[in-house]
C-alpha positions as CSV (number, residue, x, y, z in Angstrom):
1,M,-28.7,3.3,20.2
2,I,-27.4,2.6,16.0
3,S,-29.7,4.1,13.0
4,T,-31.5,2.2,10.8
5,W,-29.4,4.0,8.2
6,A,-26.1,2.9,9.9
7,T,-27.6,-0.9,10.1
8,Q,-28.2,-0.7,6.1
9,A,-24.3,0.9,5.5
10,I,-23.0,-1.4,7.3
11,G,-24.8,-4.5,6.1
12,R,-23.9,-2.5,2.6
13,L,-19.9,-2.8,3.4
14,D,-20.3,-6.0,4.4
15,Q,-22.2,-7.2,1.5
16,E,-19.5,-5.7,-1.0
17,Q,-16.3,-7.1,1.0
18,E,-18.2,-10.0,0.5
19,W,-18.8,-9.6,-3.2
20,A,-15.3,-8.4,-3.2
21,G,-13.9,-11.7,-2.7
22,T,-10.6,-12.9,-1.9
23,T,-7.5,-11.7,-3.8
24,P,-5.3,-14.2,-5.5
25,L,-1.7,-15.5,-4.7
26,R,0.3,-15.4,-7.8
27,E,3.6,-17.1,-7.9
28,F,6.6,-15.6,-9.4
29,P,8.8,-17.2,-11.3
30,L,12.3,-18.1,-9.4
31,P,14.6,-20.9,-10.2
32,A,13.9,-24.3,-9.6
33,G,17.0,-25.1,-7.8
34,W,16.6,-21.9,-4.7
35,G,13.9,-24.5,-2.7
36,V,12.1,-21.0,-2.0
37,R,8.8,-20.0,-3.2
38,L,7.7,-16.2,-3.8
39,L,4.1,-15.0,-3.8
40,L,2.2,-12.2,-4.8
41,K,-0.9,-11.2,-3.2
42,D,-2.7,-9.5,-6.2
43,E,-4.6,-6.6,-4.2
44,S,-5.1,-5.0,-7.7
45,A,-8.0,-7.6,-8.6
46,Q,-9.8,-5.4,-5.6
47,P,-12.8,-3.3,-7.2
48,T,-11.0,-0.3,-7.0
49,G,-7.7,-1.6,-8.5
50,G,-5.3,-1.8,-5.4
51,L,-4.5,-2.3,-1.6
52,K,-6.3,1.1,-0.5
53,H,-9.6,-0.3,-1.2
54,R,-9.3,-2.2,2.4
55,L,-8.7,0.6,4.5
56,A,-11.0,3.1,2.9
57,R,-14.1,0.0,3.9
58,A,-12.8,-0.3,7.4
59,L,-12.3,3.4,8.0
60,F,-15.9,4.1,6.9
61,R,-17.7,1.4,8.7
62,D,-15.3,2.6,12.1
63,A,-16.4,6.0,11.7
64,I,-20.4,4.7,10.5
65,V,-20.5,2.0,13.8
66,T,-19.1,5.1,16.1
67,G,-21.6,7.8,14.5
68,R,-19.3,9.6,13.0
69,I,-20.7,9.4,10.0
70,S,-24.5,9.2,10.1
71,E,-27.1,9.6,6.6
72,G,-26.4,12.5,4.3
73,T,-23.2,13.0,5.9
74,T,-20.2,15.1,3.7
75,V,-16.9,12.6,3.9
76,V,-14.0,14.7,3.5
77,E,-10.5,13.6,3.1
78,A,-7.2,15.2,2.4
79,T,-5.6,12.4,-0.4
80,G,-5.0,11.7,-3.9
81,G,-4.3,8.7,-6.6
82,A,-5.8,5.5,-5.2
83,M,-7.1,6.1,-1.8
84,A,-8.6,9.1,-3.3
85,T,-10.6,6.6,-5.4
86,A,-11.3,4.1,-3.4
87,Q,-13.0,6.3,-0.5
88,A,-15.1,7.7,-3.2
89,Y,-16.2,4.6,-4.5
90,F,-17.6,3.6,-1.1
91,A,-19.2,6.7,-0.8
92,R,-21.3,6.6,-3.9
93,L,-22.3,3.2,-2.6
94,L,-23.6,4.7,0.9
95,G,-25.4,7.8,-0.8
96,L,-23.1,9.7,0.6
97,P,-21.3,13.4,-0.5
98,Y,-17.5,12.9,-0.9
99,I,-15.1,15.7,-1.3
100,A,-10.7,14.5,-1.7
101,V,-8.9,17.3,-1.0
102,M,-5.4,17.1,-3.0
103,P,-2.2,18.9,-4.5
104,K,-2.7,21.6,-7.4
105,K,-1.1,19.0,-9.7
106,S,-2.8,15.7,-8.8
107,S,-5.4,14.1,-10.9
108,G,-8.9,13.9,-9.7
109,V,-10.8,11.9,-12.7
110,D,-11.4,8.5,-11.1
111,V,-12.7,10.4,-7.8
112,E,-15.1,12.5,-10.2
113,R,-15.9,9.7,-12.5
114,L,-17.2,8.1,-9.1
115,G,-19.6,10.9,-7.9
116,G,-17.2,12.6,-5.9
117,T,-16.1,16.2,-5.6
118,C,-12.2,17.4,-6.0
119,R,-10.4,20.8,-4.3
120,Y,-7.2,21.4,-5.3
121,V,-4.8,23.1,-3.2
122,D,-1.5,25.0,-3.0
123,P,1.2,24.1,-1.6
124,P,0.6,20.5,-1.0
125,L,0.8,20.3,2.7
126,A,-1.5,22.3,2.9
127,V,-4.2,19.7,2.1
128,Y,-4.4,18.4,5.4
129,G,-5.7,21.6,7.4
130,E,-8.0,22.3,4.3
131,A,-9.7,19.3,4.8
132,G,-10.1,19.4,8.2
133,H,-11.8,23.1,8.0
134,L,-13.9,22.3,4.8
135,A,-15.7,19.5,7.1
136,D,-15.9,21.6,10.3
137,R,-17.2,24.4,7.4
138,L,-19.6,21.7,6.3
139,G,-20.3,20.0,9.3
140,G,-19.0,16.8,7.9
141,H,-16.3,14.2,9.1
142,Y,-12.6,14.4,8.0
143,L,-11.4,10.8,8.2
144,D,-7.9,11.9,8.6
145,H,-6.7,7.9,7.3
146,Y,-3.1,8.5,8.1
147,T,-3.9,9.1,11.9
148,A,-7.3,6.8,11.7
149,A,-5.2,4.2,10.2
150,A,-3.2,3.7,14.1
151,T,-6.6,2.2,15.6
152,V,-8.9,0.8,12.4
153,D,-11.1,-1.8,12.8
154,W,-10.6,-4.2,9.5
155,H,-13.5,-6.5,10.7
156,G,-12.0,-9.4,9.0
157,G,-11.1,-8.1,6.3
158,S,-7.5,-7.2,6.8
159,L,-5.0,-8.4,4.1
160,A,-3.4,-10.2,7.1
161,E,-6.5,-12.6,7.5
162,E,-7.1,-13.2,4.4
163,L,-3.9,-14.0,3.2
164,F,-3.2,-16.5,6.3
165,R,-6.6,-18.5,5.2
166,Q,-4.8,-19.0,1.6
167,V,-1.8,-20.6,3.3
168,D,-1.0,-24.2,4.1
169,E,1.8,-22.9,6.0
170,C,3.4,-19.6,7.7
171,P,5.7,-18.1,4.9
172,R,9.1,-17.1,6.2
173,W,8.6,-13.4,5.4
174,I,6.1,-11.4,4.4
175,V,7.2,-8.1,2.6
176,V,4.9,-5.1,2.4
177,G,5.2,-1.3,1.8
178,A,4.0,1.6,3.9
179,G,2.0,4.4,3.3
180,T,-0.1,5.1,6.4
181,G,1.2,2.0,7.7
182,A,-2.0,0.3,8.1
183,T,-1.1,-3.1,6.4
184,S,2.2,-3.3,7.9
185,A,0.3,-3.1,11.5
186,A,-1.7,-5.9,10.9
187,V,0.3,-8.4,9.1
188,G,2.8,-7.7,12.3
189,R,0.2,-8.1,15.2
190,H,-1.2,-10.9,13.6
191,L,1.9,-12.8,13.6
192,R,2.5,-12.1,16.9
193,G,-0.8,-12.4,17.8
194,H,-1.2,-15.7,16.9
195,G,2.7,-17.2,17.4
196,L,3.3,-17.8,14.3
197,P,7.2,-17.7,13.3
198,G,6.7,-15.7,10.5
199,R,8.5,-12.5,10.0
200,L,7.7,-8.7,8.7
201,A,9.5,-7.1,6.2
202,V,8.3,-3.0,5.5
203,V,10.0,-1.6,1.7
204,D,11.0,1.9,2.0
205,P,12.2,4.3,-0.8
206,E,14.5,7.2,-0.7
207,N,13.2,10.3,1.5
208,S,10.5,8.2,3.6
209,A,11.2,8.5,7.0
210,Y,10.3,4.8,8.2
211,F,13.5,3.4,7.5
212,P,15.5,6.3,9.5
213,G,13.3,6.5,12.3
214,W,12.8,2.4,12.9
215,T,16.2,1.9,12.6
216,Y,17.1,4.9,15.5
217,G,13.4,3.9,17.3
218,A,12.5,7.8,16.8
219,A,8.7,7.7,16.4
220,D,9.0,11.5,15.6
221,Y,11.3,11.0,13.1
222,A,10.4,13.2,9.7
223,T,12.4,13.7,6.4
224,G,10.5,16.9,5.3
225,M,10.8,15.3,1.7
226,P,8.1,13.8,-0.5
227,S,8.4,10.0,-1.8
228,R,8.8,9.9,-5.6
229,I,6.9,6.1,-5.6
230,E,3.8,6.6,-5.6
231,G,1.5,5.1,-2.6
232,I,4.4,4.3,0.1
233,G,7.3,6.1,2.0
234,R,6.1,9.4,4.2
235,P,7.8,12.4,4.6
236,R,7.5,11.6,8.4
237,M,6.6,8.9,10.7
238,E,2.8,8.5,11.0
239,P,0.5,7.3,13.8
240,G,0.0,3.6,12.1
241,F,3.0,2.7,11.4
242,A,3.4,0.3,14.4
243,T,7.3,-0.2,14.4
244,D,6.9,-2.9,17.5
245,V,5.6,-5.4,14.8
246,V,8.5,-4.6,12.2
247,D,11.5,-7.0,12.0
248,L,13.0,-5.6,9.4
249,V,13.2,-2.4,7.0
250,V,14.7,-2.7,4.2
251,P,15.9,0.5,1.9
252,V,15.4,0.3,-1.6
253,P,16.5,2.6,-4.1
254,D,13.7,4.3,-6.5
255,A,15.5,3.6,-9.4
256,A,14.8,-0.1,-8.8
257,S,11.9,0.0,-7.4
258,V,11.8,1.1,-11.2
259,A,13.3,-1.6,-12.9
260,A,11.4,-4.3,-10.4
261,A,8.1,-3.2,-11.1
262,R,9.0,-4.0,-15.0
263,R,9.8,-7.4,-14.2
264,V,7.3,-7.8,-12.8
265,R,5.2,-7.1,-15.5
266,E,7.5,-9.3,-17.5
267,A,6.3,-12.1,-15.4
268,T,3.0,-11.3,-15.2
269,G,1.5,-9.4,-17.8
270,L,0.3,-6.5,-15.2
271,A,1.5,-2.9,-15.3
272,V,1.9,-2.6,-11.7
273,G,3.3,0.6,-10.0
274,A,6.9,1.3,-8.7
275,A,5.7,0.4,-5.3
276,T,5.5,-2.9,-6.2
277,G,8.3,-3.1,-7.6
278,A,10.2,-1.9,-4.1
279,N,8.3,-4.9,-2.8
280,L,9.7,-7.5,-5.6
281,W,13.3,-6.0,-4.6
282,G,13.0,-5.9,-0.5
283,A,11.7,-9.8,-1.5
284,L,14.7,-10.6,-3.5
285,E,16.8,-9.1,-1.4
286,L,15.8,-11.6,1.6
287,I,15.2,-14.4,-0.7
288,D,18.9,-14.3,-1.4
289,R,19.7,-14.3,2.3
290,M,18.2,-17.7,2.4
291,R,19.9,-19.2,0.2
292,A,23.0,-17.8,1.4
293,E,21.7,-19.4,4.6
294,G,20.6,-22.8,2.6
295,V,16.6,-22.0,4.1
296,C,13.7,-22.8,2.1
297,G,10.5,-22.0,2.5
298,D,8.0,-19.5,1.2
299,V,8.0,-15.4,0.9
300,V,5.3,-13.2,0.4
301,T,4.6,-9.4,-0.7
302,V,2.2,-7.7,-2.2
303,I,1.0,-6.2,-6.1
304,G,-0.2,-3.4,-4.8
305,D,-2.0,-1.8,-7.6
306,A,-1.9,-2.3,-11.5
307,G,-2.8,-0.5,-14.2
308,T,-2.7,1.7,-17.9
309,R,-1.7,4.8,-15.8
310,H,1.9,3.2,-15.0
311,L,2.8,2.8,-18.3
312,R,3.2,6.7,-18.3
313,T,5.2,6.6,-15.0
314,C,7.8,3.5,-14.5
315,H,6.7,1.8,-17.1
316,D,8.0,4.9,-19.5
317,D,11.9,5.5,-20.1
318,A,10.9,9.3,-21.0
319,W,9.2,9.6,-17.3
320,A,11.8,7.5,-15.8
321,E,14.8,9.6,-17.4
322,S,13.1,13.2,-16.2
323,K,13.1,11.7,-12.7
324,G,17.0,11.4,-12.8
325,L,16.5,7.0,-11.9
326,D,18.6,5.1,-14.1
327,W,16.9,2.0,-13.6
328,R,19.1,0.2,-15.8
329,P,21.7,-1.0,-13.8
330,H,19.1,-2.1,-11.6
331,A,17.4,-4.5,-14.3
332,A,20.8,-5.9,-14.8
333,R,21.4,-6.6,-11.6
334,L,17.7,-8.8,-11.5
335,T,18.7,-10.6,-15.2
336,R,21.9,-11.9,-13.3
337,L,20.2,-12.7,-10.6
338,L,16.8,-14.7,-11.8
339,D,18.1,-15.5,-15.6
340,H,21.7,-16.9,-14.7
341,E,21.4,-17.2,-11.4
342,G,24.4,-15.4,-10.4
343,P,25.3,-13.0,-7.0
344,W,23.2,-10.6,-5.4
345,T,26.0,-8.3,-5.8
346,P,25.5,-4.2,-5.8
347,A,24.6,-2.8,-8.7
348,R,27.2,-0.1,-10.6
349,E,26.0,3.2,-10.2
């Protein structure tokens, strides 16, 4: 029987979901004669500023419903960035201690601001083992979001469910990135479960396992190399990445992601991250195919997050140069396509 505390905690999560509301759809400007509309699902409007907010809420709710989190349980996770921030937010909402185990070079400022604790380890891949051991020692719960994402119940709060309440007709394509793979799985399963004609594309950065793993049908494919694009791309195929509901995986050069993030900022005023840039780049590739085939309709992609911290990364020339990312040829390609309606020809590297 579920405890009084668990009932109250679930109620708080449901209230937070209602309070957070529906994130907006923003139209990205395309030439009028194309017959295609590009919509950006703006997850930066979430209370913690990004797409990870939805998954963090769902993970806490699942763990409470199944009894893995109870009153006073210390919640432990191996993560940094937006996911750690979102989890710290929900831990505070529920009055639970929270510890994020993250690589030594990470910043845990947002986690600590929300009342959480950070534990830094080196080498970076040691975070997973350390998080599991720490949860065991403390009698806590290791959320393990990469594994849990494979079976998470969104309880009506997935991006897919919300998106299809906002649109009048099913988009031709929905384009998302993949970190855990939870969002792409939710979108793909919604499309197939409801017999909808739309198709799902996943964009994938350099060094990530998702494009080659999907191409070769290898569920255990691994590159062993980290992605340079925060929030998307993994060195291995994660359990939450549902290959059977993905229609296409689009590899996107990291420098193109940087150029496209800057283009999103020009159009919306939002300082988005390079993961959003990858989404835009992939969406424009598909739109170019639609134009060539004379197909009209909507394409939807996602603003994953936005914030001033991105001004110090993908919007900063010195940062891009330090990473060896020459974004200028890709920016020129975007200008040719969007401002002059030129061909979507490969950029000269």
